[in-house]
N, C-alpha and C positions, 0 to 999 in steps of 0.2 A: 476588466471583466469584460469578455466577449459578448453577453447579453446587454449591456448597456451601451454598446457601440451601433450606430448605424452603418448600413453599408457602406453609404459612402464615404465615412470616416474611415472606413477601415483601412489599414498600410497595409498596400500589397506586399506579399511576400512574408508578412508577420510571422513570428514564431508564436504557436500554441502549446499550451499546458493543459491536457485532459485528465482532472483528477479522477481515479477508479478507487470505486470504496464496494459497499456492502449493504444489503439490508437483512441483519439479523441478530440474532441473540447476543448478549454483552451481559449476561448474567444479571440478578436483579436489580442491579444498582445503576446501569446505565441504558443509554437509547439504544434504538435498534439500527440507527444511523452514525454509528460511533466511528468505524472505519471511513467514512464518507467523508466526517466532518475534520478527521484527522488530515485526510488526501487533499481536502479544499484549503485548510490552513497552510500545509507544506506549500503547495503549489502557488498560494496567492505569498507567500513571504520570497519564493524564488523569482516572481514575477516582478517583485519590489526589488531583487537584489542584484538583478543581473542587467548589463548593458543593451542599450537596443530597446526597441519594440516587440513585446511579447504580452501577450494575451491568455486569460484563464478562460475556458470552455466550462461550460455547466457539467456538473460532475456526473460520470455513468455511475448510478448509486445501486443498480443490481447487477451482482454479478452472478458467479459461480460459488454457491455457500452450501453445498447437499451435504457436508460434512455437520450441519447443525441443524440437520432433519430431525424432527420430535419436540421442537422446541418452537411455539406459537410466535407467529410475527416474520417468520422467515419467508425471504422472496428470493427465489434462484432461479437463473435461466438454465443453469448447466453451462459445462465447456464449448459443447458443440454450437449452440446458439450465441453465446458470449465471443466466439473467436468471429463467427460472422458478423456481428454488429458491429464489432471493431474492424473488421475488415473493410466493411462498407462505410463507416465514418473516416477511416484514413482516405479513402477514393473521394468520399465526397469534400474533405477538407484541403485534399491536396491541390484541388482546381484555384484553390486562391490564398493557401496558407505556404508559409516555408517550411521551418523545422517544425515536425508535430511529436512531443513527448508526453508520453502517457505518465502519471506520476501514481503507484500504484499503493494502498493501504491494506490491500487483503491478499494475504497469501494463496488463499482457495484461485484466486483469478490468475496464478501464473501460467499455468497450462494453455488456456486459451490465450493469453497475453503474449508468451512467447510464441506459439504458433502463428497468430496474427501480423505480429511485428515481423517476424522474418518473412514472411509470405510477404507481405509488402515492400521489404525491403529487395528481396529479389525481382518486384514487378517495377523499382526504381523509384519509388516513394521514400521522402525523407523522412523517417519515424523510428523512434528509440522509445525506451522506457527506463525508468528507474523506481526503486523501491522507495517507501517512507516506512521503512520496517521497524517495528519495536520486540520483533520474537528475539532479539539478542539480550533483550534484559528479562523477559518473560513471557508469555504464550499468549495467553486472550484473557482480555476485561480483568487482569491484576493491576499490580501497582503503578505501571508505566501507563496503560491506556486510561487508568481512573486518574492518575494525576494529570496527563495532559487533559482530560476532559474538564477537569476542575478549573484547569488555568484557562480552555477556550469557551466554555460556557456551562459555568457551575451550576446551573437553575437545571439543568439536563441529568446531571448525578445525584442519586439520593443515597447519601453515606450511610443512612439509618439502616438501609438494606442490602450495604455490602458487606460479602462473606467470604471467609478463605473457601478455596475450590479443591482442586489436585494441583498439588504443588510439585508433584514429582518431574524430573526433566523429561523432554519430549523423547529422547531417547527409548525411555523407559516404557511410555505412554504409547507410542507410534504404533505397536502393533494392533491393539486394540483400539485406537482412534481411526486407523485405516477399515478396522473390520465392523467397526459399530457407531463411527463417528462420534461426536465431542459429549452426547448425552452417553454415551457407553461409558466413560471415566469420569465424567460430573455431572451428576445430578442438575447442578445451580447453573451448569453453563461458563463455571468458570476456571480457569488453568492460571492460577497464581494466587497471590493475596492482596485485594484492593483496601485491604481496611489500614494500611498504612501510607496511603496515598495522601500528597497533599499537593495545594496549587501553586506554590513555589516551586516544587518538586518538576510539577507538570511544566512550568516554565523553560527552567532547566534542559530539563529530557526533550522537550520539541525544540529547543535550539539546535542540541546535538543533531535530531532527527533531520532539521533544515540545513544544517552546516555539513552533513554527510552528501545528502542532496546534490547542495548548490556545488561541493567539490566535485562528484559526477557529471552535473550539468556543464561545467565549465573544463573538465578534462577533454571532453569532449569525445572521448574512448569508448568503443564499443567491445561485448565480449560475442562468442557466436549466436548468444541468445538474443542479440539485439538490445542488451542491457548497458546502460552507461556505469563504467564501472572506474572507482575511486583511482587517484594516482599511485598510492600506496600497494593497490592491488595488482596493477600494472608492473610496478619495481620488483614485487615477490612473485610476479610468475616468471619472471626472467632467472630468479635463482631454482637452484633444486627444491623440490618441494619437500618440505619437514612432515615425517610421518602423521597422520591424524592421531588425537587423542583418545583412548578408548571410551567408545559410546557417544562421540561426536557426531552429531548429526552433519550429513552430508550435502552439498547442494543448497543452501541454506538462501531463502530468498533477500538477504541482508548482502551477501558477498557481491 
């Protein structure tokens, strides 16, 4: 961990992983820091899995989470402030670090993250990002995030308070979600079903997220958003694109 290293022991040009999460509601059964905890766990596992010296920076725990307005506990700085903060972090770290990789666990951060990373790449900084996304499985505070937190920090999960939220697919709820936020589609803040979660399932799912992130990091290939992409995505992009399934969301954070 970067914070446990003195400046005299810091390796010149070392790689740095910066976890990015959020402070926002995750239903009545999960803590406000769920996204941040997942980002830190993925970054830590990555640092242990890659060759060479790589440090894990303190997490950016407050992001752009305006879609959760209306639920107590929200701490959000919005897109503009988050972008500026990431830009200044990159400029600061670039004076001593090598490659900087943001590990993002909150989809609401994407606009600011992409803007900051592509802007800094244009200035010549060695910076990129990757998602540790769970939306491929369910949307928010459901089976996946609850399972992962049961594995990572079971004391932070209150399964007695876990209850089903809105389980409709993203494409169906997206117009209301964009207009009214999460509270407009789910009074308890859950988009999914956390009642089926288990710690064993959380371990398996976290392994999948880390495996995906490691594939991206070792591929060292970026898309136009500055996002590390999986080798399979590169292969697919060389072939004619297949038509999207009806109702399939476009431009997901886990691509």
